[in-house]
Structures are given as C-alpha cells and as structure tokens.
PDB file of N, CA, C and O in Angstrom:
ATOM      1  N   UNK A   1      19.913 -20.426  -2.688  1.00  0.00           N
ATOM      2  CA  UNK A   1      18.946 -19.942  -1.932  1.00  0.00           C
ATOM      3  C   UNK A   1      18.230 -18.670  -2.082  1.00  0.00           C
ATOM      4  O   UNK A   1      17.182 -18.610  -2.725  1.00  0.00           O
ATOM      5  N   UNK A   2      18.773 -17.630  -1.498  1.00  0.00           N
ATOM      6  CA  UNK A   2      18.053 -16.361  -1.484  1.00  0.00           C
ATOM      7  C   UNK A   2      19.031 -15.205  -1.480  1.00  0.00           C
ATOM      8  O   UNK A   2      20.231 -15.388  -1.272  1.00  0.00           O
ATOM      9  N   UNK A   3      18.500 -14.001  -1.714  1.00  0.00           N
ATOM     10  CA  UNK A   3      19.345 -12.807  -1.740  1.00  0.00           C
ATOM     11  C   UNK A   3      18.803 -11.792  -0.744  1.00  0.00           C
ATOM     12  O   UNK A   3      17.595 -11.725  -0.514  1.00  0.00           O
ATOM     13  N   UNK A   4      19.698 -11.002  -0.153  1.00  0.00           N
ATOM     14  CA  UNK A   4      19.330  -9.973   0.812  1.00  0.00           C
ATOM     15  C   UNK A   4      19.856  -8.634   0.338  1.00  0.00           C
ATOM     16  O   UNK A   4      20.954  -8.547  -0.211  1.00  0.00           O
ATOM     17  N   UNK A   5      19.065  -7.582   0.553  1.00  0.00           N
ATOM     18  CA  UNK A   5      19.536  -6.234   0.240  1.00  0.00           C
ATOM     19  C   UNK A   5      18.834  -5.235   1.154  1.00  0.00           C
ATOM     20  O   UNK A   5      17.763  -5.511   1.695  1.00  0.00           O
ATOM     21  N   UNK A   6      19.453  -4.081   1.314  1.00  0.00           N
ATOM     22  CA  UNK A   6      18.881  -2.996   2.101  1.00  0.00           C
ATOM     23  C   UNK A   6      18.537  -1.858   1.154  1.00  0.00           C
ATOM     24  O   UNK A   6      19.375  -1.412   0.370  1.00  0.00           O
ATOM     25  N   UNK A   7      17.295  -1.394   1.234  1.00  0.00           N
ATOM     26  CA  UNK A   7      16.869  -0.254   0.424  1.00  0.00           C
ATOM     27  C   UNK A   7      16.574   0.927   1.317  1.00  0.00           C
ATOM     28  O   UNK A   7      16.068   0.763   2.427  1.00  0.00           O
ATOM     29  N   UNK A   8      16.892   2.135   0.830  1.00  0.00           N
ATOM     30  CA  UNK A   8      16.673   3.332   1.634  1.00  0.00           C
ATOM     31  C   UNK A   8      16.035   4.430   0.803  1.00  0.00           C
ATOM     32  O   UNK A   8      16.322   4.584  -0.384  1.00  0.00           O
ATOM     33  N   UNK A   9      15.157   5.195   1.456  1.00  0.00           N
ATOM     34  CA  UNK A   9      14.591   6.392   0.845  1.00  0.00           C
ATOM     35  C   UNK A   9      14.143   7.309   1.966  1.00  0.00           C
ATOM     36  O   UNK A   9      13.454   6.879   2.891  1.00  0.00           O
ATOM     37  N   UNK A  10      14.537   8.583   1.883  1.00  0.00           N
ATOM     38  CA  UNK A  10      14.241   9.554   2.945  1.00  0.00           C
ATOM     39  C   UNK A  10      14.669   8.964   4.286  1.00  0.00           C
ATOM     40  O   UNK A  10      15.846   8.655   4.468  1.00  0.00           O
ATOM     41  N   UNK A  11      13.741   8.802   5.226  1.00  0.00           N
ATOM     42  CA  UNK A  11      14.100   8.247   6.539  1.00  0.00           C
ATOM     43  C   UNK A  11      13.755   6.772   6.662  1.00  0.00           C
ATOM     44  O   UNK A  11      13.960   6.182   7.723  1.00  0.00           O
ATOM     45  N   UNK A  12      13.240   6.167   5.609  1.00  0.00           N
ATOM     46  CA  UNK A  12      12.802   4.776   5.658  1.00  0.00           C
ATOM     47  C   UNK A  12      13.937   3.836   5.262  1.00  0.00           C
ATOM     48  O   UNK A  12      14.715   4.123   4.352  1.00  0.00           O
ATOM     49  N   UNK A  13      14.014   2.718   5.958  1.00  0.00           N
ATOM     50  CA  UNK A  13      15.010   1.690   5.667  1.00  0.00           C
ATOM     51  C   UNK A  13      14.283   0.354   5.546  1.00  0.00           C
ATOM     52  O   UNK A  13      13.527  -0.027   6.440  1.00  0.00           O
ATOM     53  N   UNK A  14      14.510  -0.358   4.442  1.00  0.00           N
ATOM     54  CA  UNK A  14      13.850  -1.642   4.206  1.00  0.00           C
ATOM     55  C   UNK A  14      14.895  -2.743   4.071  1.00  0.00           C
ATOM     56  O   UNK A  14      15.867  -2.601   3.329  1.00  0.00           O
ATOM     57  N   UNK A  15      14.686  -3.836   4.791  1.00  0.00           N
ATOM     58  CA  UNK A  15      15.515  -5.030   4.634  1.00  0.00           C
ATOM     59  C   UNK A  15      14.704  -6.022   3.823  1.00  0.00           C
ATOM     60  O   UNK A  15      13.585  -6.370   4.199  1.00  0.00           O
ATOM     61  N   UNK A  16      15.268  -6.484   2.700  1.00  0.00           N
ATOM     62  CA  UNK A  16      14.514  -7.290   1.737  1.00  0.00           C
ATOM     63  C   UNK A  16      15.220  -8.616   1.486  1.00  0.00           C
ATOM     64  O   UNK A  16      16.417  -8.658   1.206  1.00  0.00           O
ATOM     65  N   UNK A  17      14.437  -9.715   1.595  1.00  0.00           N
ATOM     66  CA  UNK A  17      14.924 -11.051   1.244  1.00  0.00           C
ATOM     67  C   UNK A  17      14.135 -11.546   0.045  1.00  0.00           C
ATOM     68  O   UNK A  17      12.904 -11.523   0.053  1.00  0.00           O
ATOM     69  N   UNK A  18      14.843 -11.997  -0.989  1.00  0.00           N
ATOM     70  CA  UNK A  18      14.209 -12.515  -2.207  1.00  0.00           C
ATOM     71  C   UNK A  18      14.588 -13.979  -2.344  1.00  0.00           C
ATOM     72  O   UNK A  18      15.763 -14.337  -2.259  1.00  0.00           O
ATOM     73  N   UNK A  19      13.574 -14.833  -2.559  1.00  0.00           N
ATOM     74  CA  UNK A  19      13.838 -16.257  -2.777  1.00  0.00           C
ATOM     75  C   UNK A  19      12.847 -16.782  -3.807  1.00  0.00           C
ATOM     76  O   UNK A  19      11.768 -16.211  -3.962  1.00  0.00           O
ATOM     77  N   UNK A  20      13.185 -17.851  -4.510  1.00  0.00           N
ATOM     78  CA  UNK A  20      12.264 -18.410  -5.504  1.00  0.00           C
ATOM     79  C   UNK A  20      10.955 -18.819  -4.840  1.00  0.00           C
ATOM     80  O   UNK A  20      10.943 -19.339  -3.725  1.00  0.00           O
ATOM     81  N   UNK A  21       9.849 -18.574  -5.549  1.00  0.00           N
ATOM     82  CA  UNK A  21       8.543 -18.903  -4.979  1.00  0.00           C
ATOM     83  C   UNK A  21       7.418 -18.582  -5.943  1.00  0.00           C
ATOM     84  O   UNK A  21       7.579 -18.649  -7.161  1.00  0.00           O
ATOM     85  N   UNK A  22       6.271 -18.230  -5.370  1.00  0.00           N
ATOM     86  CA  UNK A  22       5.057 -18.054  -6.168  1.00  0.00           C
ATOM     87  C   UNK A  22       4.658 -16.594  -6.364  1.00  0.00           C
ATOM     88  O   UNK A  22       3.654 -16.322  -7.022  1.00  0.00           O
ATOM     89  N   UNK A  23       5.412 -15.652  -5.813  1.00  0.00           N
ATOM     90  CA  UNK A  23       5.078 -14.240  -5.979  1.00  0.00           C
ATOM     91  C   UNK A  23       4.454 -13.601  -4.753  1.00  0.00           C
ATOM     92  O   UNK A  23       3.895 -12.508  -4.845  1.00  0.00           O
ATOM     93  N   UNK A  24       4.541 -14.265  -3.599  1.00  0.00           N
ATOM     94  CA  UNK A  24       3.960 -13.736  -2.370  1.00  0.00           C
ATOM     95  C   UNK A  24       4.893 -12.690  -1.761  1.00  0.00           C
ATOM     96  O   UNK A  24       6.091 -12.934  -1.617  1.00  0.00           O
ATOM     97  N   UNK A  25       4.346 -11.526  -1.405  1.00  0.00           N
ATOM     98  CA  UNK A  25       5.131 -10.461  -0.783  1.00  0.00           C
ATOM     99  C   UNK A  25       4.581 -10.210   0.616  1.00  0.00           C
ATOM    100  O   UNK A  25       3.386  -9.973   0.790  1.00  0.00           O
ATOM    101  N   UNK A  26       5.467 -10.266   1.614  1.00  0.00           N
ATOM    102  CA  UNK A  26       5.093 -10.040   3.001  1.00  0.00           C
ATOM    103  C   UNK A  26       5.872  -8.841   3.524  1.00  0.00           C
ATOM    104  O   UNK A  26       7.094  -8.784   3.391  1.00  0.00           O
ATOM    105  N   UNK A  27       5.164  -7.880   4.121  1.00  0.00           N
ATOM    106  CA  UNK A  27       5.794  -6.678   4.672  1.00  0.00           C
ATOM    107  C   UNK A  27       5.497  -6.631   6.167  1.00  0.00           C
ATOM    108  O   UNK A  27       4.334  -6.593   6.568  1.00  0.00           O
ATOM    109  N   UNK A  28       6.541  -6.633   6.992  1.00  0.00           N
ATOM    110  CA  UNK A  28       6.406  -6.612   8.455  1.00  0.00           C
ATOM    111  C   UNK A  28       5.397  -7.660   8.937  1.00  0.00           C
ATOM    112  O   UNK A  28       4.518  -7.356   9.743  1.00  0.00           O
ATOM    113  N   UNK A  29       5.526  -8.878   8.448  1.00  0.00           N
ATOM    114  CA  UNK A  29       4.660 -10.018   8.810  1.00  0.00           C
ATOM    115  C   UNK A  29       3.196  -9.821   8.436  1.00  0.00           C
ATOM    116  O   UNK A  29       2.322 -10.480   8.999  1.00  0.00           O
ATOM    117  N   UNK A  30       2.916  -8.920   7.490  1.00  0.00           N
ATOM    118  CA  UNK A  30       1.544  -8.731   6.997  1.00  0.00           C
ATOM    119  C   UNK A  30       1.552  -8.859   5.484  1.00  0.00           C
ATOM    120  O   UNK A  30       2.590  -8.696   4.842  1.00  0.00           O
ATOM    121  N   UNK A  31       0.388  -9.153   4.918  1.00  0.00           N
ATOM    122  CA  UNK A  31       0.271  -9.247   3.459  1.00  0.00           C
ATOM    123  C   UNK A  31       0.510  -7.860   2.847  1.00  0.00           C
ATOM    124  O   UNK A  31       0.285  -6.836   3.492  1.00  0.00           O
ATOM    125  N   UNK A  32       0.963  -7.849   1.607  1.00  0.00           N
ATOM    126  CA  UNK A  32       1.277  -6.591   0.926  1.00  0.00           C
ATOM    127  C   UNK A  32       0.087  -5.644   0.884  1.00  0.00           C
ATOM    128  O   UNK A  32       0.232  -4.461   1.193  1.00  0.00           O
ATOM    129  N   UNK A  33      -1.109  -6.153   0.500  1.00  0.00           N
ATOM    130  CA  UNK A  33      -2.256  -5.266   0.358  1.00  0.00           C
ATOM    131  C   UNK A  33      -2.855  -4.843   1.696  1.00  0.00           C
ATOM    132  O   UNK A  33      -3.704  -3.952   1.737  1.00  0.00           O
ATOM    133  N   UNK A  34      -2.424  -5.471   2.794  1.00  0.00           N
ATOM    134  CA  UNK A  34      -2.850  -5.006   4.122  1.00  0.00           C
ATOM    135  C   UNK A  34      -1.945  -3.861   4.576  1.00  0.00           C
ATOM    136  O   UNK A  34      -2.426  -2.847   5.082  1.00  0.00           O
ATOM    137  N   UNK A  35      -0.622  -4.029   4.393  1.00  0.00           N
ATOM    138  CA  UNK A  35       0.329  -3.010   4.850  1.00  0.00           C
ATOM    139  C   UNK A  35       0.288  -1.769   3.968  1.00  0.00           C
ATOM    140  O   UNK A  35       0.194  -0.648   4.468  1.00  0.00           O
ATOM    141  N   UNK A  36       0.357  -1.971   2.654  1.00  0.00           N
ATOM    142  CA  UNK A  36       0.257  -0.850   1.716  1.00  0.00           C
ATOM    143  C   UNK A  36      -1.132  -0.884   1.089  1.00  0.00           C
ATOM    144  O   UNK A  36      -1.336  -1.513   0.050  1.00  0.00           O
ATOM    145  N   UNK A  37      -2.082  -0.209   1.720  1.00  0.00           N
ATOM    146  CA  UNK A  37      -3.484  -0.261   1.290  1.00  0.00           C
ATOM    147  C   UNK A  37      -3.709   0.502  -0.012  1.00  0.00           C
ATOM    148  O   UNK A  37      -4.588   0.141  -0.793  1.00  0.00           O
ATOM    149  N   UNK A  38      -2.927   1.553  -0.254  1.00  0.00           N
ATOM    150  CA  UNK A  38      -3.124   2.348  -1.470  1.00  0.00           C
ATOM    151  C   UNK A  38      -2.550   1.639  -2.692  1.00  0.00           C
ATOM    152  O   UNK A  38      -1.392   1.221  -2.680  1.00  0.00           O
ATOM    153  N   UNK A  39      -3.353   1.500  -3.749  1.00  0.00           N
ATOM    154  CA  UNK A  39      -2.887   0.797  -4.961  1.00  0.00           C
ATOM    155  C   UNK A  39      -1.646   1.427  -5.584  1.00  0.00           C
ATOM    156  O   UNK A  39      -0.824   0.717  -6.162  1.00  0.00           O
ATOM    157  N   UNK A  40      -1.496   2.742  -5.478  1.00  0.00           N
ATOM    158  CA  UNK A  40      -0.337   3.426  -6.071  1.00  0.00           C
ATOM    159  C   UNK A  40       0.948   2.957  -5.404  1.00  0.00           C
ATOM    160  O   UNK A  40       1.962   2.767  -6.076  1.00  0.00           O
ATOM    161  N   UNK A  41       0.914   2.768  -4.087  1.00  0.00           N
ATOM    162  CA  UNK A  41       2.112   2.312  -3.373  1.00  0.00           C
ATOM    163  C   UNK A  41       2.462   0.878  -3.755  1.00  0.00           C
ATOM    164  O   UNK A  41       3.638   0.541  -3.899  1.00  0.00           O
ATOM    165  N   UNK A  42       1.442   0.029  -3.919  1.00  0.00           N
ATOM    166  CA  UNK A  42       1.708  -1.354  -4.342  1.00  0.00           C
ATOM    167  C   UNK A  42       2.287  -1.392  -5.752  1.00  0.00           C
ATOM    168  O   UNK A  42       3.191  -2.178  -6.036  1.00  0.00           O
ATOM    169  N   UNK A  43       1.765  -0.541  -6.632  1.00  0.00           N
ATOM    170  CA  UNK A  43       2.278  -0.476  -8.002  1.00  0.00           C
ATOM    171  C   UNK A  43       3.740  -0.030  -7.991  1.00  0.00           C
ATOM    172  O   UNK A  43       4.572  -0.610  -8.689  1.00  0.00           O
ATOM    173  N   UNK A  44       4.054   1.000  -7.198  1.00  0.00           N
ATOM    174  CA  UNK A  44       5.411   1.520  -7.091  1.00  0.00           C
ATOM    175  C   UNK A  44       6.367   0.427  -6.610  1.00  0.00           C
ATOM    176  O   UNK A  44       7.473   0.276  -7.128  1.00  0.00           O
ATOM    177  N   UNK A  45       5.922  -0.317  -5.627  1.00  0.00           N
ATOM    178  CA  UNK A  45       6.738  -1.355  -5.027  1.00  0.00           C
ATOM    179  C   UNK A  45       7.016  -2.506  -5.996  1.00  0.00           C
ATOM    180  O   UNK A  45       8.098  -3.092  -5.969  1.00  0.00           O
ATOM    181  N   UNK A  46       6.041  -2.831  -6.851  1.00  0.00           N
ATOM    182  CA  UNK A  46       6.190  -3.966  -7.770  1.00  0.00           C
ATOM    183  C   UNK A  46       6.893  -3.608  -9.073  1.00  0.00           C
ATOM    184  O   UNK A  46       7.172  -4.498  -9.876  1.00  0.00           O
ATOM    185  N   UNK A  47       7.187  -2.338  -9.304  1.00  0.00           N
ATOM    186  CA  UNK A  47       7.792  -1.914 -10.573  1.00  0.00           C
ATOM    187  C   UNK A  47       9.043  -2.702 -10.969  1.00  0.00           C
ATOM    188  O   UNK A  47       9.133  -3.129 -12.120  1.00  0.00           O
ATOM    189  N   UNK A  48      10.013  -2.916 -10.070  1.00  0.00           N
ATOM    190  CA  UNK A  48      11.209  -3.668 -10.503  1.00  0.00           C
ATOM    191  C   UNK A  48      10.883  -5.088 -10.953  1.00  0.00           C
ATOM    192  O   UNK A  48      11.483  -5.591 -11.903  1.00  0.00           O
ATOM    193  N   UNK A  49       9.929  -5.740 -10.273  1.00  0.00           N
ATOM    194  CA  UNK A  49       9.559  -7.109 -10.630  1.00  0.00           C
ATOM    195  C   UNK A  49       8.847  -7.168 -11.977  1.00  0.00           C
ATOM    196  O   UNK A  49       9.131  -8.041 -12.798  1.00  0.00           O
ATOM    197  N   UNK A  50       7.927  -6.242 -12.201  1.00  0.00           N
ATOM    198  CA  UNK A  50       7.163  -6.216 -13.453  1.00  0.00           C
ATOM    199  C   UNK A  50       8.088  -5.876 -14.620  1.00  0.00           C
ATOM    200  O   UNK A  50       7.947  -6.425 -15.713  1.00  0.00           O
ATOM    201  N   UNK A  51       9.032  -4.968 -14.380  1.00  0.00           N
ATOM    202  CA  UNK A  51       9.947  -4.529 -15.431  1.00  0.00           C
ATOM    203  C   UNK A  51      10.752  -5.692 -16.015  1.00  0.00           C
ATOM    204  O   UNK A  51      10.971  -5.754 -17.225  1.00  0.00           O
ATOM    205  N   UNK A  52      11.189  -6.607 -15.155  1.00  0.00           N
ATOM    206  CA  UNK A  52      11.994  -7.739 -15.633  1.00  0.00           C
ATOM    207  C   UNK A  52      11.171  -9.003 -15.838  1.00  0.00           C
ATOM    208  O   UNK A  52      11.712 -10.056 -16.174  1.00  0.00           O
ATOM    209  N   UNK A  53       9.846  -8.895 -15.632  1.00  0.00           N
ATOM    210  CA  UNK A  53       8.959 -10.032 -15.870  1.00  0.00           C
ATOM    211  C   UNK A  53       9.098 -11.153 -14.854  1.00  0.00           C
ATOM    212  O   UNK A  53       8.908 -12.321 -15.194  1.00  0.00           O
ATOM    213  N   UNK A  54       9.426 -10.817 -13.612  1.00  0.00           N
ATOM    214  CA  UNK A  54       9.616 -11.825 -12.568  1.00  0.00           C
ATOM    215  C   UNK A  54       8.576 -11.684 -11.444  1.00  0.00           C
ATOM    216  O   UNK A  54       8.821 -12.140 -10.327  1.00  0.00           O
ATOM    217  N   UNK A  55       7.435 -11.068 -11.718  1.00  0.00           N
ATOM    218  CA  UNK A  55       6.480 -10.764 -10.647  1.00  0.00           C
ATOM    219  C   UNK A  55       5.827 -11.982 -10.022  1.00  0.00           C
ATOM    220  O   UNK A  55       5.246 -11.862  -8.943  1.00  0.00           O
ATOM    221  N   UNK A  56       5.896 -13.158 -10.652  1.00  0.00           N
ATOM    222  CA  UNK A  56       5.319 -14.363 -10.041  1.00  0.00           C
ATOM    223  C   UNK A  56       6.372 -15.432  -9.772  1.00  0.00           C
ATOM    224  O   UNK A  56       6.025 -16.585  -9.517  1.00  0.00           O
ATOM    225  N   UNK A  57       7.649 -15.068  -9.824  1.00  0.00           N
ATOM    226  CA  UNK A  57       8.708 -16.070  -9.664  1.00  0.00           C
ATOM    227  C   UNK A  57       9.407 -16.023  -8.310  1.00  0.00           C
ATOM    228  O   UNK A  57      10.128 -16.957  -7.959  1.00  0.00           O
ATOM    229  N   UNK A  58       9.207 -14.952  -7.544  1.00  0.00           N
ATOM    230  CA  UNK A  58       9.930 -14.805  -6.282  1.00  0.00           C
ATOM    231  C   UNK A  58       8.981 -14.509  -5.133  1.00  0.00           C
ATOM    232  O   UNK A  58       8.006 -13.774  -5.289  1.00  0.00           O
ATOM    233  N   UNK A  59       9.278 -15.092  -3.972  1.00  0.00           N
ATOM    234  CA  UNK A  59       8.635 -14.698  -2.729  1.00  0.00           C
ATOM    235  C   UNK A  59       9.542 -13.662  -2.078  1.00  0.00           C
ATOM    236  O   UNK A  59      10.764 -13.812  -2.071  1.00  0.00           O
ATOM    237  N   UNK A  60       8.938 -12.615  -1.535  1.00  0.00           N
ATOM    238  CA  UNK A  60       9.709 -11.520  -0.971  1.00  0.00           C
ATOM    239  C   UNK A  60       9.248 -11.272   0.460  1.00  0.00           C
ATOM    240  O   UNK A  60       8.054 -11.145   0.731  1.00  0.00           O
ATOM    241  N   UNK A  61      10.219 -11.207   1.371  1.00  0.00           N
ATOM    242  CA  UNK A  61       9.944 -10.892   2.767  1.00  0.00           C
ATOM    243  C   UNK A  61      10.643  -9.579   3.089  1.00  0.00           C
ATOM    244  O   UNK A  61      11.841  -9.428   2.850  1.00  0.00           O
ATOM    245  N   UNK A  62       9.881  -8.628   3.636  1.00  0.00           N
ATOM    246  CA  UNK A  62      10.397  -7.279   3.870  1.00  0.00           C
ATOM    247  C   UNK A  62      10.188  -6.876   5.315  1.00  0.00           C
ATOM    248  O   UNK A  62       9.137  -7.140   5.900  1.00  0.00           O
ATOM    249  N   UNK A  63      11.199  -6.232   5.887  1.00  0.00           N
ATOM    250  CA  UNK A  63      11.064  -5.554   7.171  1.00  0.00           C
ATOM    251  C   UNK A  63      11.394  -4.090   6.896  1.00  0.00           C
ATOM    252  O   UNK A  63      12.489  -3.775   6.431  1.00  0.00           O
ATOM    253  N   UNK A  64      10.449  -3.196   7.183  1.00  0.00           N
ATOM    254  CA  UNK A  64      10.658  -1.785   6.866  1.00  0.00           C
ATOM    255  C   UNK A  64      10.331  -0.944   8.091  1.00  0.00           C
ATOM    256  O   UNK A  64       9.399  -1.247   8.836  1.00  0.00           O
ATOM    257  N   UNK A  65      11.115   0.125   8.291  1.00  0.00           N
ATOM    258  CA  UNK A  65      10.910   0.999   9.449  1.00  0.00           C
ATOM    259  C   UNK A  65      11.279   2.427   9.077  1.00  0.00           C
ATOM    260  O   UNK A  65      12.070   2.655   8.162  1.00  0.00           O
ATOM    261  N   UNK A  66      10.707   3.377   9.786  1.00  0.00           N
ATOM    262  CA  UNK A  66      11.043   4.785   9.614  1.00  0.00           C
ATOM    263  C   UNK A  66      10.275   5.440   8.493  1.00  0.00           C
ATOM    264  O   UNK A  66       9.804   4.774   7.571  1.00  0.00           O
ATOM    265  N   UNK A  67      10.152   6.755   8.579  1.00  0.00           N
ATOM    266  CA  UNK A  67       9.495   7.521   7.525  1.00  0.00           C
ATOM    267  C   UNK A  67       8.006   7.265   7.437  1.00  0.00           C
ATOM    268  O   UNK A  67       7.417   6.640   8.320  1.00  0.00           O
ATOM    269  N   UNK A  68       7.395   7.758   6.357  1.00  0.00           N
ATOM    270  CA  UNK A  68       5.976   7.552   6.108  1.00  0.00           C
ATOM    271  C   UNK A  68       5.764   6.410   5.140  1.00  0.00           C
ATOM    272  O   UNK A  68       6.719   5.762   4.710  1.00  0.00           O
ATOM    273  N   UNK A  69       4.520   6.166   4.800  1.00  0.00           N
ATOM    274  CA  UNK A  69       4.206   5.043   3.906  1.00  0.00           C
ATOM    275  C   UNK A  69       4.836   5.208   2.529  1.00  0.00           C
ATOM    276  O   UNK A  69       5.335   4.239   1.957  1.00  0.00           O
ATOM    277  N   UNK A  70       4.818   6.410   1.997  1.00  0.00           N
ATOM    278  CA  UNK A  70       5.376   6.644   0.663  1.00  0.00           C
ATOM    279  C   UNK A  70       6.886   6.390   0.647  1.00  0.00           C
ATOM    280  O   UNK A  70       7.404   5.736  -0.258  1.00  0.00           O
ATOM    281  N   UNK A  71       7.580   6.912   1.654  1.00  0.00           N
ATOM    282  CA  UNK A  71       9.018   6.674   1.760  1.00  0.00           C
ATOM    283  C   UNK A  71       9.332   5.205   1.968  1.00  0.00           C
ATOM    284  O   UNK A  71      10.319   4.689   1.443  1.00  0.00           O
ATOM    285  N   UNK A  72       8.480   4.529   2.744  1.00  0.00           N
ATOM    286  CA  UNK A  72       8.693   3.104   2.967  1.00  0.00           C
ATOM    287  C   UNK A  72       8.513   2.314   1.677  1.00  0.00           C
ATOM    288  O   UNK A  72       9.276   1.388   1.403  1.00  0.00           O
ATOM    289  N   UNK A  73       7.505   2.676   0.881  1.00  0.00           N
ATOM    290  CA  UNK A  73       7.296   1.990  -0.401  1.00  0.00           C
ATOM    291  C   UNK A  73       8.503   2.194  -1.310  1.00  0.00           C
ATOM    292  O   UNK A  73       8.936   1.261  -1.985  1.00  0.00           O
ATOM    293  N   UNK A  74       9.045   3.405  -1.332  1.00  0.00           N
ATOM    294  CA  UNK A  74      10.234   3.674  -2.138  1.00  0.00           C
ATOM    295  C   UNK A  74      11.444   2.897  -1.658  1.00  0.00           C
ATOM    296  O   UNK A  74      12.242   2.421  -2.466  1.00  0.00           O
ATOM    297  N   UNK A  75      11.587   2.764  -0.338  1.00  0.00           N
ATOM    298  CA  UNK A  75      12.710   2.009   0.222  1.00  0.00           C
ATOM    299  C   UNK A  75      12.587   0.523  -0.124  1.00  0.00           C
ATOM    300  O   UNK A  75      13.582  -0.128  -0.444  1.00  0.00           O
ATOM    301  N   UNK A  76      11.365  -0.009  -0.059  1.00  0.00           N
ATOM    302  CA  UNK A  76      11.147  -1.420  -0.412  1.00  0.00           C
ATOM    303  C   UNK A  76      11.458  -1.634  -1.889  1.00  0.00           C
ATOM    304  O   UNK A  76      12.080  -2.630  -2.259  1.00  0.00           O
ATOM    305  N   UNK A  77      11.028  -0.705  -2.726  1.00  0.00           N
ATOM    306  CA  UNK A  77      11.310  -0.791  -4.167  1.00  0.00           C
ATOM    307  C   UNK A  77      12.810  -0.823  -4.417  1.00  0.00           C
ATOM    308  O   UNK A  77      13.291  -1.625  -5.218  1.00  0.00           O
ATOM    309  N   UNK A  78      13.548   0.041  -3.738  1.00  0.00           N
ATOM    310  CA  UNK A  78      15.001   0.094  -3.871  1.00  0.00           C
ATOM    311  C   UNK A  78      15.630  -1.227  -3.416  1.00  0.00           C
ATOM    312  O   UNK A  78      16.529  -1.753  -4.072  1.00  0.00           O
ATOM    313  N   UNK A  79      15.146  -1.756  -2.288  1.00  0.00           N
ATOM    314  CA  UNK A  79      15.669  -3.018  -1.779  1.00  0.00           C
ATOM    315  C   UNK A  79      15.390  -4.184  -2.707  1.00  0.00           C
ATOM    316  O   UNK A  79      16.251  -5.042  -2.902  1.00  0.00           O
ATOM    317  N   UNK A  80      14.186  -4.224  -3.287  1.00  0.00           N
ATOM    318  CA  UNK A  80      13.841  -5.296  -4.230  1.00  0.00           C
ATOM    319  C   UNK A  80      14.752  -5.231  -5.447  1.00  0.00           C
ATOM    320  O   UNK A  80      15.244  -6.257  -5.915  1.00  0.00           O
ATOM    321  N   UNK A  81      14.976  -4.027  -5.957  1.00  0.00           N
ATOM    322  CA  UNK A  81      15.861  -3.867  -7.122  1.00  0.00           C
ATOM    323  C   UNK A  81      17.260  -4.385  -6.828  1.00  0.00           C
ATOM    324  O   UNK A  81      17.840  -5.118  -7.629  1.00  0.00           O
ATOM    325  N   UNK A  82      17.802  -4.002  -5.672  1.00  0.00           N
ATOM    326  CA  UNK A  82      19.151  -4.446  -5.314  1.00  0.00           C
ATOM    327  C   UNK A  82      19.210  -5.957  -5.114  1.00  0.00           C
ATOM    328  O   UNK A  82      20.137  -6.614  -5.586  1.00  0.00           O
ATOM    329  N   UNK A  83      18.216  -6.507  -4.411  1.00  0.00           N
ATOM    330  CA  UNK A  83      18.225  -7.947  -4.146  1.00  0.00           C
ATOM    331  C   UNK A  83      18.101  -8.749  -5.442  1.00  0.00           C
ATOM    332  O   UNK A  83      18.731  -9.796  -5.590  1.00  0.00           O
ATOM    333  N   UNK A  84      17.289  -8.257  -6.377  1.00  0.00           N
ATOM    334  CA  UNK A  84      17.164  -8.950  -7.674  1.00  0.00           C
ATOM    335  C   UNK A  84      18.487  -8.972  -8.417  1.00  0.00           C
ATOM    336  O   UNK A  84      18.850  -9.989  -9.009  1.00  0.00           O
ATOM    337  N   UNK A  85      19.216  -7.857  -8.394  1.00  0.00           N
ATOM    338  CA  UNK A  85      20.504  -7.829  -9.108  1.00  0.00           C
ATOM    339  C   UNK A  85      21.547  -8.694  -8.399  1.00  0.00           C
ATOM    340  O   UNK A  85      22.460  -9.207  -9.045  1.00  0.00           O
ATOM    341  N   UNK A  86      21.423  -8.861  -7.079  1.00  0.00           N
ATOM    342  CA  UNK A  86      22.331  -9.777  -6.384  1.00  0.00           C
ATOM    343  C   UNK A  86      22.009 -11.220  -6.743  1.00  0.00           C
ATOM    344  O   UNK A  86      22.908 -12.040  -6.929  1.00  0.00           O
ATOM    345  N   UNK A  87      20.703 -11.527  -6.840  1.00  0.00           N
ATOM    346  CA  UNK A  87      20.291 -12.897  -7.129  1.00  0.00           C
ATOM    347  C   UNK A  87      20.536 -13.266  -8.590  1.00  0.00           C
ATOM    348  O   UNK A  87      20.971 -14.376  -8.897  1.00  0.00           O
ATOM    349  N   UNK A  88      20.249 -12.314  -9.493  1.00  0.00           N
ATOM    350  CA  UNK A  88      20.474 -12.517 -10.927  1.00  0.00           C
ATOM    351  C   UNK A  88      21.309 -11.362 -11.477  1.00  0.00           C
ATOM    352  O   UNK A  88      20.744 -10.381 -11.960  1.00  0.00           O
ATOM    353  N   UNK A  89      22.631 -11.451 -11.417  1.00  0.00           N
ATOM    354  CA  UNK A  89      23.492 -10.342 -11.855  1.00  0.00           C
ATOM    355  C   UNK A  89      23.252  -9.886 -13.297  1.00  0.00           C
ATOM    356  O   UNK A  89      23.526  -8.732 -13.629  1.00  0.00           O
ATOM    357  N   UNK A  90      22.747 -10.768 -14.149  1.00  0.00           N
ATOM    358  CA  UNK A  90      22.505 -10.376 -15.550  1.00  0.00           C
ATOM    359  C   UNK A  90      21.351  -9.387 -15.688  1.00  0.00           C
ATOM    360  O   UNK A  90      21.169  -8.809 -16.759  1.00  0.00           O
ATOM    361  N   UNK A  91      20.572  -9.180 -14.633  1.00  0.00           N
ATOM    362  CA  UNK A  91      19.476  -8.201 -14.684  1.00  0.00           C
ATOM    363  C   UNK A  91      19.986  -6.761 -14.537  1.00  0.00           C
ATOM    364  O   UNK A  91      19.252  -5.812 -14.809  1.00  0.00           O
ATOM    365  N   UNK A  92      21.224  -6.603 -14.113  1.00  0.00           N
ATOM    366  CA  UNK A  92      21.762  -5.269 -13.890  1.00  0.00           C
ATOM    367  C   UNK A  92      21.735  -4.434 -15.147  1.00  0.00           C
ATOM    368  O   UNK A  92      22.156  -3.278 -15.129  1.00  0.00           O
TER     369      UNK A  92
END
C-alpha cells in the first residue's frame, strides 16, 4: 500500500503519506501550487522525488501545521524523504 512519515523543521510539522500513483501532491486538502504559491518552495519540496527519479510515480498527501511557509516546505521535504525510504528501503 502506502508509507507514512513525519517531517519536522523549525516549528513546522508535516504528516506525509506516499502511495503509488500519477504524481499528484495534495497539501492540507489543496493542490500543491495553490498552497505553496512560490516556485522556490515547490522546487524545494520536490527535491527528494526528483533526486531519485520518482516524481511521477507517487501520489502524496500532506497535512502540515506550524511555522511559516518556508519551514513548512522544509518539513514536507523531510517527510517525503523519510516516507520514500520507508516505502523503498533501497533508496536510503
């Protein structure tokens, strides 16, 4: 099925679920480009997926709270990295 991980940065905490899919990312029930309007934050968030070449293979659902937008993007990035290594241990 799917993998779950918690990512943290500064005061932000992100709960991340990763499951096989088409590459759709949802943050707090909104589309990625609606929640993180700045392109730099979206790029930061997608770094773990692009690095391993899995940016179109997983659907990701995120719940994030606390801190500012930058801290939240970092927390989501951390959560995605952890969830990917739980789902595919060979990526570690």
